[in-house]
C-alpha positions in Angstrom: 0.0 0.0 0.0 1.0 3.6 -0.5 2.1 4.9 2.9 1.5 8.3 4.3 4.3 10.3 6.0 2.5 10.2 9.3 -0.3 8.3 11.0 -3.0 10.4 12.7 -4.5 9.1 15.9 -6.5 6.0 15.5 -9.9 6.5 17.2 -11.2 3.3 18.7 -14.8 4.3 18.6 -14.8 4.1 14.8 -13.6 0.5 15.0 -16.4 -0.4 17.5 -19.0 1.3 15.4 -17.8 -0.6 12.3 -18.4 -3.9 14.1 -21.4 -2.7 16.1 -19.9 -4.6 19.0 -18.8 -3.7 22.5 -15.1 -4.1 23.4 -16.0 -6.7 26.0 -16.7 -9.2 23.3 -13.7 -11.4 22.3 -14.5 -11.0 18.6 -14.3 -7.2 18.9 -11.1 -7.4 20.9 -9.5 -9.6 18.2 -10.7 -7.2 15.4 -9.1 -4.2 17.2 -5.9 -6.1 17.9 -5.6 -7.3 14.3 -6.3 -3.8 13.0 -3.7 -2.2 15.2 -1.1 -4.9 14.4 -1.6 -4.3 10.7 -1.3 -0.5 10.9 1.7 -0.7 13.2 3.4 -3.1 10.9 3.3 -0.5 8.1 4.9 2.1 10.3 7.5 0.2 12.3 9.7 3.2 12.9 6.9 5.7 13.5 4.7 6.5 16.5 1.1 5.3 16.1 -1.3 6.8 18.6 -4.5 5.0 19.6 -7.3 6.4 21.7 -9.6 3.7 23.0 -13.0 5.2 22.5 -15.2 8.2 23.0 -18.7 6.9 22.6 -21.8 8.6 23.9 -24.1 6.5 26.2 -26.6 6.4 23.3 -23.9 4.9 21.0 -22.6 2.5 23.6 -26.0 1.2 24.6 -26.8 -0.1 21.1 -23.6 -2.1 20.6 -23.9 -5.9 20.6 -22.6 -7.3 23.9 -23.3 -4.3 26.1 -24.3 -5.7 29.5 -25.4 -2.5 31.3 -27.5 0.2 29.7 -27.5 3.9 30.8 -30.4 6.2 30.2 -29.0 9.6 31.0 -30.4 13.0 30.2 -27.0 14.1 28.9 -25.6 11.4 26.5 -21.9 11.9 27.3 
């Protein structure tokens, strides 16, 4: 693949939304691990930043595997 000069921060919430799964599921954990392994392998001598997730409660509540649901007036 054509590589970019830098990698921006990988935002974990996009990966969770892509799968529509909560990170507590083993399949979601494996997907995130494989994704990060692949990206990092392309940029071995570069820093790669990863932020776990920034989901609102509304977003998190609808992910498969969510065990506890929060109904809050403010979604963050």
